[in-house]
C-alpha positions as CSV (number, residue, x, y, z in Angstrom):
1,X,22.3,-29.2,-49.2
2,X,24.3,-27.7,-46.3
3,X,22.5,-24.4,-47.4
4,X,18.8,-26.0,-46.9
5,X,20.0,-28.0,-43.8
6,X,20.8,-24.4,-42.3
7,X,17.8,-22.9,-43.4
8,X,15.5,-26.0,-41.3
9,X,17.7,-25.4,-38.3
10,X,16.7,-21.5,-38.7
11,X,13.2,-22.1,-39.1
12,X,13.1,-24.9,-36.7
13,X,14.6,-22.4,-34.4
14,X,12.2,-19.6,-34.9
15,X,9.5,-21.8,-34.5
16,X,10.8,-22.5,-30.7
17,X,11.3,-19.2,-30.0
18,X,7.1,-18.6,-29.1
19,X,6.7,-21.7,-27.4
20,X,9.5,-21.5,-25.3
21,X,8.5,-17.6,-24.6
22,X,5.4,-19.2,-23.8
23,X,6.8,-22.0,-21.5
24,X,8.8,-19.0,-19.7
25,X,5.5,-17.3,-19.3
26,X,3.6,-20.0,-17.9
27,X,6.2,-21.1,-15.5
28,X,6.2,-17.4,-13.9
29,X,2.3,-17.7,-14.0
30,X,1.9,-21.0,-11.6
31,X,4.9,-19.6,-9.3
32,X,2.7,-16.3,-8.9
33,X,-0.3,-18.5,-8.5
34,X,1.4,-20.4,-5.8
35,X,1.7,-17.2,-3.4
36,X,-1.3,-15.8,-2.7
37,X,0.0,-12.3,-2.3
38,X,1.5,-12.0,-6.0
39,X,1.3,-9.2,-7.8
40,X,-1.1,-11.0,-10.2
41,X,-4.9,-10.3,-11.1
42,X,-6.9,-13.6,-10.9
43,X,-10.5,-15.0,-10.9
44,X,-10.9,-18.4,-9.8
45,X,-14.1,-20.3,-10.2
46,X,-13.7,-23.1,-8.1
47,X,-16.0,-26.4,-8.6
48,X,-16.3,-28.4,-5.4
49,X,-18.4,-31.6,-4.6
50,X,-18.7,-32.7,-1.0
51,X,-20.2,-36.5,-0.4
52,X,-20.1,-39.4,2.6
53,X,-22.5,-37.6,4.7
54,X,-23.9,-39.9,7.4
55,X,-27.3,-39.3,6.0
56,X,-26.9,-39.8,2.2
57,X,-26.9,-36.0,1.9
58,X,-24.7,-34.1,-0.9
59,X,-23.0,-30.4,-1.2
60,X,-22.1,-29.0,-4.5
61,X,-20.4,-25.5,-4.2
62,X,-18.7,-22.9,-6.7
63,X,-16.5,-20.5,-5.2
64,X,-15.8,-17.3,-7.1
65,X,-12.4,-15.9,-5.8
66,X,-11.3,-12.5,-7.1
67,X,-7.5,-11.4,-6.3
68,X,-6.9,-8.0,-6.7
69,X,-3.0,-6.7,-6.1
70,X,-3.3,-2.9,-5.8
71,X,0.0,-1.1,-5.3
72,X,-0.4,1.3,-2.3
73,X,3.4,2.5,-2.2
74,X,6.7,2.0,-3.4
75,X,7.6,-0.8,-1.2
76,X,4.0,-2.0,-0.5
77,X,1.0,-3.8,-1.9
78,X,-2.5,-4.7,-0.4
79,X,-4.1,-7.7,-1.9
80,X,-7.6,-8.0,-2.0
81,X,-9.0,-11.6,-2.0
82,X,-13.1,-12.1,-2.1
83,X,-14.7,-15.9,-1.6
84,X,-18.1,-15.5,-2.6
85,X,-19.8,-19.2,-2.3
86,X,-22.8,-20.1,-4.6
87,X,-24.0,-23.2,-3.0
88,X,-26.2,-26.5,-3.6
89,X,-26.9,-28.8,-1.2
90,X,-29.1,-31.8,-0.7
91,X,-30.5,-32.7,3.0
92,X,-27.3,-31.6,4.4
93,X,-28.3,-30.8,7.5
94,X,-30.5,-33.9,7.8
95,X,-34.3,-33.1,7.0
96,X,-33.5,-29.6,5.3
97,X,-34.0,-31.0,1.5
98,X,-32.8,-29.6,-1.2
99,X,-31.4,-25.8,-0.8
100,X,-29.7,-23.5,-3.3
101,X,-28.3,-20.0,-3.0
102,X,-25.3,-18.1,-1.8
103,X,-23.8,-17.8,1.1
104,X,-21.7,-15.4,3.1
105,X,-18.8,-13.3,1.4
106,X,-15.4,-13.7,3.2
107,X,-13.1,-10.9,2.3
108,X,-9.7,-10.6,3.0
109,X,-7.2,-7.6,2.5
110,X,-3.4,-8.1,3.1
111,X,-1.1,-6.0,3.1
112,X,2.6,-7.1,1.9
113,X,6.0,-5.6,1.0
114,X,6.7,-5.8,-2.6
115,X,10.0,-7.7,-1.8
116,X,11.0,-11.0,0.1
117,X,12.6,-10.4,3.3
118,X,16.4,-10.9,3.1
119,X,15.7,-14.9,3.7
120,X,13.7,-14.9,0.8
121,X,10.0,-15.2,3.1
122,X,7.0,-13.8,1.9
123,X,4.3,-12.4,3.2
124,X,1.1,-10.2,4.4
125,X,-1.2,-9.4,7.5
126,X,-4.6,-7.2,7.1
127,X,-8.0,-7.7,8.1
128,X,-10.7,-10.0,7.4
129,X,-14.4,-9.8,7.2
130,X,-17.7,-12.3,7.0
131,X,-20.4,-10.5,5.3
132,X,-23.8,-12.0,5.9
133,X,-24.6,-12.4,2.5
134,X,-26.4,-15.5,2.2
135,X,-29.6,-16.0,0.5
136,X,-30.5,-18.9,3.4
137,X,-30.0,-19.2,6.8
138,X,-28.7,-23.3,6.0
139,X,-26.1,-21.5,4.0
140,X,-25.0,-18.9,6.4
141,X,-24.5,-17.5,9.5
142,X,-26.7,-14.5,9.8
143,X,-24.1,-12.7,11.3
144,X,-20.9,-10.1,10.9
145,X,-17.7,-10.6,11.8
146,X,-14.2,-9.4,11.7
147,X,-10.8,-10.2,12.1
148,X,-6.9,-10.7,11.8
149,X,-5.6,-12.6,8.5
150,X,-1.9,-13.6,8.0
151,X,0.2,-15.2,5.1
152,X,3.6,-16.5,5.4
153,X,5.6,-18.7,2.5
154,X,8.7,-19.3,0.4
155,X,9.7,-20.0,-2.8
156,X,12.5,-21.6,-3.4
157,X,14.5,-22.1,-6.8
158,X,13.8,-25.9,-6.9
159,X,10.2,-25.0,-7.6
160,X,8.8,-26.0,-4.2
161,X,6.6,-23.0,-2.4
162,X,5.9,-23.7,1.4
163,X,3.7,-22.0,3.9
164,X,0.6,-21.0,5.3
165,X,-2.5,-18.9,5.4
166,X,-4.6,-18.0,8.5
167,X,-7.7,-15.9,9.9
168,X,-9.6,-15.9,12.8
169,X,-13.1,-14.5,12.6
170,X,-15.3,-13.0,16.0
171,X,-19.3,-12.4,15.2
172,X,-19.9,-8.8,16.4
173,X,-23.2,-7.9,15.0
174,X,-26.3,-9.8,13.0
175,X,-28.9,-11.9,14.1
176,X,-29.8,-12.0,17.3
177,X,-31.4,-15.4,17.2
178,X,-28.5,-17.1,15.7
179,X,-25.3,-18.7,17.2
180,X,-22.2,-16.4,17.8
181,X,-19.0,-16.6,15.0
182,X,-15.4,-17.7,16.7
183,X,-13.9,-19.7,14.3
184,X,-10.2,-19.6,13.5
185,X,-8.9,-21.0,9.8
186,X,-5.6,-22.5,9.4
187,X,-4.0,-23.9,5.6
188,X,-0.8,-24.7,5.3
189,X,0.0,-25.7,1.7
190,X,2.9,-26.9,-0.3
191,X,3.3,-26.6,-3.8
192,X,6.2,-28.2,-6.2
193,X,6.4,-26.5,-9.8
194,X,6.8,-29.6,-12.5
195,X,7.4,-27.3,-15.5
196,X,5.7,-25.9,-18.8
197,X,3.4,-24.3,-16.3
198,X,2.0,-27.5,-14.4
199,X,2.1,-27.9,-10.8
200,X,1.0,-30.0,-7.9
201,X,-0.5,-28.9,-4.8
202,X,-1.2,-30.0,-1.5
203,X,-2.9,-28.4,1.4
204,X,-4.9,-28.8,5.0
205,X,-7.7,-26.2,4.7
206,X,-8.6,-26.6,8.5
207,X,-11.1,-24.8,10.8
208,X,-12.0,-25.0,14.5
209,X,-15.0,-24.0,15.3
210,X,-14.7,-22.6,19.2
211,X,-18.2,-22.4,19.8
212,X,-18.9,-25.5,19.2
213,X,-15.0,-27.0,20.1
214,X,-15.2,-28.9,16.7
215,X,-12.7,-29.2,13.9
216,X,-13.1,-29.3,10.3
217,X,-9.7,-31.0,8.7
218,X,-10.1,-31.5,4.9
219,X,-7.0,-32.5,2.9
220,X,-6.6,-31.4,-0.8
221,X,-4.3,-32.6,-3.3
222,X,-4.6,-31.5,-6.7
223,X,-2.9,-30.9,-10.3
224,X,-2.8,-27.6,-12.3
225,X,-1.6,-26.6,-15.6
226,X,-1.3,-22.6,-16.9
227,X,-2.3,-22.5,-20.5
228,X,-3.6,-20.4,-23.1
229,X,-7.2,-19.9,-24.7
230,X,-6.8,-17.5,-27.6
231,X,-5.4,-14.5,-25.9
232,X,-6.2,-15.4,-22.3
233,X,-4.0,-17.3,-20.0
234,X,-5.8,-19.5,-18.1
235,X,-4.8,-22.0,-14.9
236,X,-7.2,-25.2,-15.2
237,X,-6.6,-27.5,-11.9
238,X,-8.6,-30.8,-10.6
239,X,-8.2,-32.3,-7.4
240,X,-9.6,-34.7,-4.6
241,X,-10.1,-33.9,-1.1
242,X,-10.2,-36.2,2.3
243,X,-12.0,-35.2,5.2
244,X,-9.8,-36.5,8.4
245,X,-12.5,-35.0,10.6
246,X,-15.8,-33.2,10.4
247,X,-18.6,-32.7,12.4
248,X,-20.7,-35.6,13.3
249,X,-22.7,-36.7,10.1
250,X,-19.8,-34.4,8.0
251,X,-18.5,-35.5,4.7
252,X,-15.8,-38.4,4.1
253,X,-14.4,-37.1,0.5
254,X,-14.7,-34.7,-2.0
255,X,-13.6,-33.6,-5.7
256,X,-12.4,-30.3,-6.6
257,X,-11.8,-28.5,-10.7
258,X,-10.8,-24.5,-10.9
259,X,-10.6,-22.4,-13.9
260,X,-8.7,-19.8,-13.2
261,X,-8.8,-16.8,-15.3
262,X,-5.4,-14.8,-15.6
263,X,-4.7,-10.9,-16.0
264,X,-0.9,-11.0,-15.8
265,X,0.7,-7.2,-16.2
266,X,-2.7,-5.5,-15.3
């Protein structure tokens, strides 16, 4: 009887080892996902839907956002973050009808130390670029723009990550018939790791258009979980969005769903 019980305990322990290892891997990946300049290749596909426009319009768009870190020295990484929007707008702006196509690409490059500071802070700084890749005037600015970008954050032993990401873009070339670009983007963020690859996240994706003296301030709340499909690590996130401030006639609310392919150790 004792021998049988021992074998059962050992069998359960052995079965639990892969589960424990997977949970640790998922938690580590979730922690890296909360850090915009982590050494992790990821490819998020971010689905967004905004509604509540004053004239009954709506907007559906998918942001493809590959993140690729590159080691450039013993102490420094360069992290490439790209945002490619695929956009569908139904009467946004009013009177434009239905529009579908690519938007302008935003490309950021962060130069970040591989190790945090003595106080535990993680940071990165570099250039950001706006590329006029939109397939329709409604979906883009028609301008080339560039400016600085930066991120600062801290991750605690209690599972909290907090910090901010920002950039400012000025136009310097492009269609002379289109308005110039001078936009500041500021994103304070807070996340809480819940264990087993699960995370709660909160952020303001605030932007200020200096040309039109206009804020856009959506607040996002989301829940995500890292899991595995076959041999592929992936994170799924769902969330809601409320707009505290928009241009006249802008949306009131939105939803977001993100599937992120993860490539650890590559």
